[in-house]
C-alpha positions in Angstrom: 0.1 -0.1 0.2 1.9 3.2 -1.0 2.1 5.5 1.7 -0.3 8.1 2.1 1.2 11.8 0.4 0.4 14.5 3.0 0.4 17.1 -0.2 -2.7 15.1 -2.1 -5.3 16.8 -3.0 -7.7 14.5 -1.2 -9.5 15.2 2.5 -6.1 14.4 4.7 -3.9 17.1 2.5 -2.2 19.7 4.1 -3.5 22.2 1.5 -7.4 21.6 2.3 -7.3 22.4 6.1 -10.1 24.5 8.0 -9.6 28.4 8.5 -8.8 26.9 12.4 -5.6 25.1 11.5 -4.2 28.1 9.0 -5.0 30.4 11.9 -3.3 28.5 14.5 -0.5 27.9 12.0 -0.1 31.3 11.0 0.4 32.3 14.6 3.1 29.4 14.9 5.2 31.2 12.3 4.9 34.1 14.2 5.7 32.8 17.4 8.8 30.7 15.7 9.9 34.0 14.4 10.5 35.4 17.8 13.3 33.0 18.7 15.3 34.3 15.7 14.3 37.7 15.7 16.8 39.5 17.8 19.8 37.3 15.9 20.7 39.9 13.0 19.8 43.1 15.6 22.1 41.9 18.6 25.3 44.0 18.0 23.1 46.7 17.2 21.1 45.9 20.8 24.3 46.2 22.4 25.4 49.5 20.9 22.1 51.1 21.1 21.9 50.2 24.7 25.8 50.5 25.3 25.8 46.8 26.8 28.0 44.3 26.2 27.7 40.9 24.4 27.1 39.1 27.6 24.5 41.4 28.9 22.4 41.4 25.5 22.6 37.5 25.3 20.6 38.0 28.6 17.5 38.5 26.1 17.8 34.9 25.2 18.7 33.7 29.0 15.9 35.3 30.9 13.4 33.9 27.7 14.4 30.2 27.6 14.6 29.5 31.4 11.3 31.2 31.4 10.2 28.7 28.9 11.6 25.8 30.8 10.2 26.5 33.9 6.8 27.0 32.4 7.0 23.6 30.4 5.4 22.4 34.0 3.0 25.0 34.2 1.7 24.4 30.4 -0.1 21.8 30.5 -1.5 22.3 33.9 -3.1 25.5 32.5 -4.6 24.0 29.2 -5.8 20.4 30.6 -8.0 22.9 33.3 -9.2 26.0 30.4 -8.8 24.1 27.7 -6.3 24.6 24.4 -8.4 28.0 22.4 -8.1 29.8 26.2 -3.9 28.3 26.4 -3.0 29.9 22.8 -5.5 33.4 23.5 -3.8 33.7 26.9 0.0 32.7 25.6 -0.7 35.0 22.1 -2.0 38.0 24.7 1.4 37.4 27.2 3.5 37.6 23.3 2.1 40.9 22.3 2.2 43.1 25.4 5.6 41.9 26.1 7.3 42.3 22.3 5.6 45.5 22.6 7.3 46.6 26.0 10.5 45.4 24.6 10.3 47.8 22.0 10.0 50.4 24.7 13.0 49.6 26.8 15.7 51.9 28.0 17.9 49.5 29.3 19.2 46.1 28.9 17.4 45.2 32.2 14.1 46.1 31.1 14.9 44.6 27.6 15.4 41.1 29.4 12.7 41.3 32.0 10.4 42.1 28.7 11.7 38.8 27.4 11.3 36.9 30.1 7.7 37.8 30.0 7.6 37.0 26.2 9.2 33.7 27.1 6.2 32.5 29.3 3.6 33.7 26.4 5.4 31.5 23.6 5.6 28.7 25.6 1.4 28.5 26.1 1.3 28.9 22.8 3.6 26.9 21.3 3.1 24.2 23.7 -0.5 24.0 22.8 -0.4 24.4 19.5 0.3 21.2 17.8 -2.0 19.4 19.8 -4.7 22.3 18.8 -3.7 21.5 15.0 -4.2 18.1 14.9 -7.5 18.2 16.8 -9.0 20.7 14.4 -7.2 19.1 11.2 -9.1 17.5 8.5 -8.1 13.6 7.5 -5.5 12.9 10.2 -2.5 13.8 12.0 0.2 13.2 9.4 -0.6 16.4 6.9 -1.5 18.9 10.2 1.8 17.6 11.9 4.0 18.2 8.4 2.1 21.8 8.7 3.1 22.4 12.3 6.7 21.5 11.4 6.6 23.7 8.3 5.1 26.8 10.4 8.4 25.8 12.7 10.8 25.8 10.0 9.1 28.9 8.2 9.4 30.7 11.3 12.9 29.8 12.2 13.9 30.9 8.8 11.8 34.4 8.6 12.7 35.8 11.8 15.8 36.5 11.3 15.0 38.1 7.9 12.4 40.1 9.4 14.5 41.2 12.4 17.2 42.5 9.8 14.6 44.5 7.8 12.8 46.6 10.2 16.3 46.2 12.6 18.4 48.1 10.0 16.3 51.0 11.1 16.0 51.0 14.6 16.8 47.6 16.8 13.0 48.5 18.2 11.2 47.8 15.4 11.3 44.1 15.5 9.6 44.2 19.0 7.2 46.6 17.6 6.7 44.4 14.5 6.2 41.0 16.2 3.5 42.4 18.4 1.6 43.4 15.7 1.9 40.2 13.5 0.6 38.3 17.2 -2.2 40.5 17.7 -3.4 39.4 14.4 -2.8 36.1 15.1 -5.5 37.3 18.1 -7.9 37.8 16.2 -7.6 35.3 13.8 -7.5 32.8 16.1 -10.7 34.3 18.1 -12.3 34.0 15.3 -11.8 31.2 13.6 -10.8 28.5 16.4 -13.5 27.0 18.1 -13.0 25.3 22.1 -10.9 22.1 21.7 -12.2 19.3 24.0 -10.3 19.2 27.6 -8.3 16.0 27.8 -9.9 13.2 30.4 -7.6 13.5 32.7 -5.6 17.1 34.2 -2.0 17.1 34.5 -0.7 18.2 37.5 2.1 20.5 38.1 4.6 17.2 39.0 3.4 15.2 36.1 6.2 16.4 33.7 8.8 15.8 36.7 7.6 12.0 37.7 7.6 11.2 33.4 11.5 11.9 34.0 11.9 8.6 35.8 11.5 6.8 32.9 15.2 5.6 32.2 14.5 5.9 28.3 12.8 9.8 28.6 15.5 10.9 31.1 18.5 10.0 28.5 16.7 11.9 25.2 16.5 15.0 28.3 20.0 14.5 29.0 21.5 14.1 25.5 18.4 16.8 24.4 20.7 18.9 26.9 23.8 18.8 25.8 23.0 19.2 22.1 20.5 22.4 23.0 24.2 24.1 24.8 25.3 23.5 21.2 22.6 24.9 19.1 22.1 27.7 21.2 25.7 28.7 21.0 25.5 28.9 17.6 22.2 30.7 17.5 23.2 33.5 20.0 26.8 33.6 20.2 27.8 33.7 16.7 25.9 36.6 15.7 28.9 38.4 17.8 31.3 36.6 15.6 30.3 37.3 12.2 29.7 41.0 13.2 28.0 41.7 10.0 25.1 44.5 9.3 21.7 43.5 10.2 21.1 42.6 6.7 24.1 40.7 5.9 23.3 38.8 9.2 19.7 38.6 8.3 20.4 36.7 5.2 23.2 34.2 6.7 20.5 32.7 9.3 17.2 32.9 6.6 19.6 30.7 4.7 20.3 28.7 7.8 16.9 28.5 8.5 15.6 27.0 5.0 18.1 24.3 5.7 16.4 24.0 9.2 13.2 23.4 7.7 14.3 21.2 4.8 16.2 18.9 6.8 13.3 18.6 9.5 10.4 18.2 7.0 11.6 16.6 4.2 15.5 14.8 4.8 15.2 13.4 8.3 12.2 11.1 7.5 14.1 10.0 4.9 17.2 9.1 6.5 15.5 7.2 9.4 13.8 5.1 7.6 16.9 4.3 5.9 19.2 4.0 8.7 17.1 4.0 11.9 16.7 7.0 14.3 19.8 6.4 16.9 22.0 6.4 14.0 20.8 9.3 12.5 21.0 11.3 15.4 24.7 10.1 16.3 26.4 11.0 13.0 24.2 14.2 13.2 25.7 15.3 16.5 29.2 14.3 15.6 28.9 16.4 11.9 27.7 19.1 14.3 30.8 18.8 16.3 33.0 19.2 13.7 30.7 22.1 11.8 31.2 23.7 15.6 34.9 23.4 14.9 35.7 24.7 11.5 33.2 27.3 12.9 35.2 28.8 15.4 38.5 28.4 13.7 37.8 28.9 10.2 38.2 32.3 8.9 35.1 35.0 7.9 33.8 33.0 5.2 33.8 29.9 6.8 32.2 31.0 9.5 29.4 32.3 7.3 29.6 28.9 5.3 29.7 26.6 9.2 26.8 28.7 10.2 24.2 28.1 7.5 25.1 24.4 7.3 24.5 23.6 10.4 20.7 24.6 9.8 21.1 20.9 8.2 22.1 19.3 11.4 19.9 21.1 13.8 17.0 20.3 11.8 17.5 16.5 11.6 18.6 16.8 15.6 14.9 18.4 16.3 12.7 16.1 14.4 14.6 13.1 16.1 15.0 14.0 19.2 10.8 14.6 19.7 10.1 11.8 17.9 12.3 9.7 20.7 10.8 12.0 23.3 7.3 11.4 22.2 7.8 7.5 21.5 10.2 6.0 23.6 8.3 6.5 27.8 4.6 5.0 28.4 3.7 8.6 29.7 1.1 10.6 28.1 2.7 11.8 25.0 2.5 16.0 26.3 3.4 14.8 29.8 6.5 13.5 28.2 7.0 16.2 26.0 6.8 18.5 28.9 9.5 16.6 30.8 11.7 16.4 28.2 11.5 19.9 27.4 11.8 21.3 30.6 15.5 19.9 30.9 16.3 20.7 27.3 15.4 24.5 27.6 17.7 24.7 30.4 20.4 24.4 28.0 19.6 27.1 25.7 19.2 29.6 28.3 22.4 28.9 29.5 24.7 28.6 26.7 23.9 32.2 25.2 25.2 33.3 28.6 27.9 31.2 28.8 29.7 31.7 25.4 30.2 35.5 25.7 31.4 35.0 29.4 34.3 31.8 28.1 35.0 34.3 25.1 35.8 36.9 28.2 37.7 34.4 30.3 39.5 32.9 27.4 39.5 33.5 23.4 36.9 33.8 20.7 37.6 30.0 19.9 36.6 28.4 22.8 33.2 28.8 23.2 32.7 26.5 20.2 35.5 24.0 21.2 33.0 24.0 24.3 29.9 23.5 22.2 31.8 21.4 20.0 32.2 19.1 23.3 29.2 19.3 24.6 27.7 18.0 21.4 29.8 15.2 21.5 28.5 14.6 24.6 25.0 14.2 23.6 26.2 11.6 20.9 27.6 9.5 23.6 24.8 9.4 25.4 23.0 8.1 22.8 25.1 5.9 22.0 25.6 4.2 25.6 21.6 4.6 26.2 21.1 3.2 23.4 19.0 -0.1 24.4 16.7 2.4 26.8 16.0 4.7 23.6 14.9 2.2 21.7 11.4 1.8 21.4 9.7 -1.0 19.6 9.9 -1.0 16.1 11.5 2.8 16.0 14.5 2.2 14.7 12.5 0.5 11.7 9.4 2.6 11.4 10.3 5.6 13.2 7.0 7.2 14.0 5.8 11.1 14.1 3.8 12.7 17.0 0.2 11.2 16.9 -3.1 13.1 18.0 -2.5 13.9 21.4 1.3 14.8 21.2 2.6 18.4 21.7 6.1 19.2 20.7 7.8 22.7 21.4 10.2 24.2 19.0 11.8 21.1 17.9 10.3 19.1 15.3 
């Protein structure tokens, strides 16, 4: 029986979805844009607010630290007030705090507003996939592909929007994001009906308890080290490249396109041929090599390696998420929350530590540390491969199903 084509024009087509699905997917694009939005304007923010790179990097640290903690809260909230209200609450917080970010007069204010933005984004993106799958026509496969496409498109377009608006002023990208999310709020209010609440409410400690499973704990541990490498690239490389917002935006736009293509199209094919664990281990090692060349090469090599890293990051994101959602017997939303709770702490640590490591040593060492982190992630996969293998996962890797909740890693 031939595999289902999600682009087929039948009932389950990715192109034939209700307005509610398109409204949520569109808002998801903007939500993911907010992650890479500040990349091209980090040097401009540092100059405008008379701040050091390590101070400006706290924009990522506060954002992802709150996101990590919020993973324990999102399931608790959505299982009580429903998916639609959770989405709207998250969108409203992003609109408010993104707008306030643009009015900041100091780094401390901007870091604080980004923390509020992180809470809103966590509430939104942790619920978006479940809502899209619940409202989609024709099953989960097309809906999940649509969500993953929204993630890739957002990650690619975020730096581009940041560059276009940031060339005039570093404040404009924040105002632009607030405006776009306000439009998303209106669209979801108009087109999305309330989704059925889960039969069982999620407690605040359920995600932590889920980490007691050896397989899920192994995935989360490996992803922790991988995320350190990932966010060293995202948050520290713009200072190394030291380019204009337009040029930096173009580099990270190309990076995001590779991330999207390898996440949605390439990773599933490689998984079917070689198995998830082999693909993940090889991709982590290649990412480590890429980081070393990025750190020690000339400026052209740094640009090329930054772009190429998007391919490895895209593959890793897809495989990690599928492992996290399938390796344990915990409900998928709970397993996802526990997994993301662990890994986002690395996303908070890397933007702060990388500039500090440069201050303590030289510009090469942060990339050496990031490369070592990627290798440690690969070693965890290798050592714990037995606990990471879930039934036929190595033979026929699966995407998240209807009750899955995925957060920026797909």
